N, C-alpha and C positions, 0 to 999 in steps of 0.2 A: 412653317409647320415643323415641329420636331418629330423625329422617328427615332425609335429606339431599337437597338440590335442585341438582343440576348442570344444565348446558345443553350447551356445547360442549366438546370435548376438543381444545384448540388453544390458541395464543398470540395475542392481538391487543391493540392499544393503543386509546387513545380512551376515550369514555364507556360502551363496553360491555365493558370489559376484565374485569370481575368475573364476566361470564357465560362466560368461557373459561378452563378449566383446562388446562394443557398436559399431555401424555401422562406425563412424568416426574413432575410434581408429583401428579398423580392417583394414580400408582402409589406414591409416597411416602405419600400420605394414607391410601389403603386398606390399605398395608402396615403403617402405624402403629396403625391401627385393630385389624386382625387380631391384631397382636402384643400389643395392649392386652386381648386377650380377647374382643373383639366379634365376632359372627357376622353377616356382612353378606349381606342377602337383599332381594327385591323387596318392594314395599309389600304387596300381597295376602297373600304368604306371611308377612311379619312379623305382620299383623293376625291372620291364622289361629293363628300360634303363640301369640300373646298370649291369644287366645281359648281356646286349649287349655291354658293355664296353664304354658306354657314358661317356664323360669327362666333361660335363656341371656340373656347380655347382647346384645341385638339392636340392629341399626341398619338401617333401611330405606333403599335407596339408589335414588334416582330421578334420570332425565334428562329434561328437558323439551324439546318441539319436534320432535326427530328429526333432528338434523344428520348428514350424511354421515360426519363424522369419527368418529361414535360407532362406526360398523362397522369403520373402519380402525384406529382408536386405543383407543376404549373398550372394545370387546369383548375384545381381547387383553389389556388391563390387568385387566380383571375376572376372566378366567380365570386369569391368573397369581396373583391374590390369593385365588382360591376363592371369589369374591363373587357373589352374584346381584344383580339390579337389575331396575326397571321403566322402560321407555322409553315416553314419552307423545308419540304421533305426531299432527300436525295434518293429518288426512286430506286435505282439499281442497287442501293445498299441497305434497303429496308430489312429489318431483321438480323442484320450483321453488325459487326463492330465497325466504327468510324476509321477506316484504315489510313486516312489522310492525317490522323493525328500522330501517326508514328507510334513509338514505344509508350506514349502515355495514354493511349487509347483505353486501355483497361480501367483506368480511373473513372471515366464517366461515359465512355464511348459506345455503349449498347445503343442501337437505334431501334425505333419503333418497328413492330410488324405491321403488316398491311391491315390485320383486324384491329390492332391497337391505334392505327392511324384513322380507321373508320370511326372509332370511339371518340377520338379527338374531334373529328368532323362533326359527329353526332352532338358534341357538347356546344356547338356553335362557333368553333374556331374555324376561321378561314384556312384553307389548305392552299399553300403556294407551291410552286415548282423550283427546286434547287438543282436541276439538271439531273442527268442519269447517273453519272459517275464521279461527280465532284471534281472534275479536271478545271484548271484555269482555261476559259474557253476562248480567250484571245489568241492563243498559240496553237489552236486546232485548225486543221484543213477544213475546207467548207463542208465536205460530206459529214465529217465527224461532228462539226459544229451543228449541222441540221438534225442529226440523230440525237444529240444531247438535248436540243430544245423541243423537238417534235415528239420524239417517242416517249419522253419522260411526261410531257403534258398529256398525251393520249392515253398512257397507262393510268395516270391518277384520274382522269375524267371517267374512264371505262370502270376502274375498280370502285371510285367512290360515288359514281353517278351524279356528279356535280360539275360545274364549269370551274375551271382553273384560269383565274385571271392574272395572277401576280407571279413574277419570277425574281429570285434572288441569285445574283452572279456568284458562282463559288469563288471563294477568296476575294470577292469584290472586283475582280479585274473583268473589264469590259472596253468596248470601243465601238466605232461606228458600225463595223461589220457584225460585232455580236449583238449589239442593240437591234440591228436590222433584222437578224435571225430571230431573235426573241419575238419581236413584233410579227414577222411573218408566220411563226409558228401559232399565232393567235392570243397571246397574252395581251392585255392593254395597259400594264404598267410593269415596272421592274425597279429593283433596288440594288445599290451598291454599298460600299462602307461609307465613305465620304467625309464622316466626322464633322459635319456642319448641319445647319438648319436646311430644310427645304424651303425654297421660296416659291409661292404660287405663280404659276406662268412658266416655270422651268419644266424642262422635258420630263414626262412621266416615266422614262425608261432609264433613268440614272438617279432614283431619289436617294439622297444621302442620308445616313443614320448616325446617330450618336450611341456610343457604347457604354451602358452602365457596367460597373465593376462591383465586386463584392466589397471593396473598400469604402464605397459611396454610401453614405447614410441617405435616409430620404430627404433630408434637407439639402445635401450636397446634389443630389439628382434634380431636385426642383431648381437649384442654382444653375445647373448645366443646361437644362431645358429651357430656362429663361434667357440665359445668355448666349447659348449656342457653342460653347467651347472657344479655343484659340482659333483665329483665322490662318494661323501661320502654317500649321501641320497640314491642313487639306490642300493648301496652295503647294507647298513642297512636293507632297505626295503626286499632285496633278503634273507638276513639271518633271518628276522622274519617272513617270510612268511609261513614256515611249521607250527610253533607254532601257529600263528594267524589263519591257516586254521582249526587247531584242536579246537580252541575257536569257530570259526563261526560254525563248524559241530555240536558241542554241543548244541550251542544256537538255531540252526535250529531244532534240535531234540526236544528242549523245547519250540518251537513254537515262537521264537524271530528270527528277522532278523538283524544281525550285518552286515553292509556294510563296 
């Protein structure tokens, strides 16, 4: 099953340009997928349908971080395409700018407020958990890891008065300890980056996603979804992850944040 990872629905330049897909291009991409016979739904719904033996051509559509442009531009495009989606909110940053984007944050980094997030939920979009403070979770001590996964879920459920099932790992980093914490907090699925297709029967707490970019036409995205991308990059990233985790843990102890 293909799962897509979007972020902002806007157009920006610079090193973060691939995280922003303009409204018109998003409409083109989703329209091409539906025209190709794909059913576009949120991640939890997609996994439920797979478990139920659904034979439809499914694509799970997800958006990370919770940028304000999702409400103004993303929700209308999804409605026009007849598509569902999952939006992952970084709870402790709602109403602020996405500080983890660094000096590029002003380009598109304003996040939804709690009221705006409620409007997104009322539009039928699944709200998922993207942790409390958008830290890489795999280098945090156990008490901080629990706070990031439990407190964020509790706040979302209390504020929105609905169950929060899905979790997205900030920056994609996870491991056995992190996945266990997300499960223990009460989520029933989670997603990483992965850059490959999800295979039914794989673990529900590390669902990989493909990343559409603003340079992809609708036809390009249909090809990516059908083919799943190159198998080389995901394998190289998987092999490098343990060593990179050590580097980031040392950097964090020294007071720096490598993402």
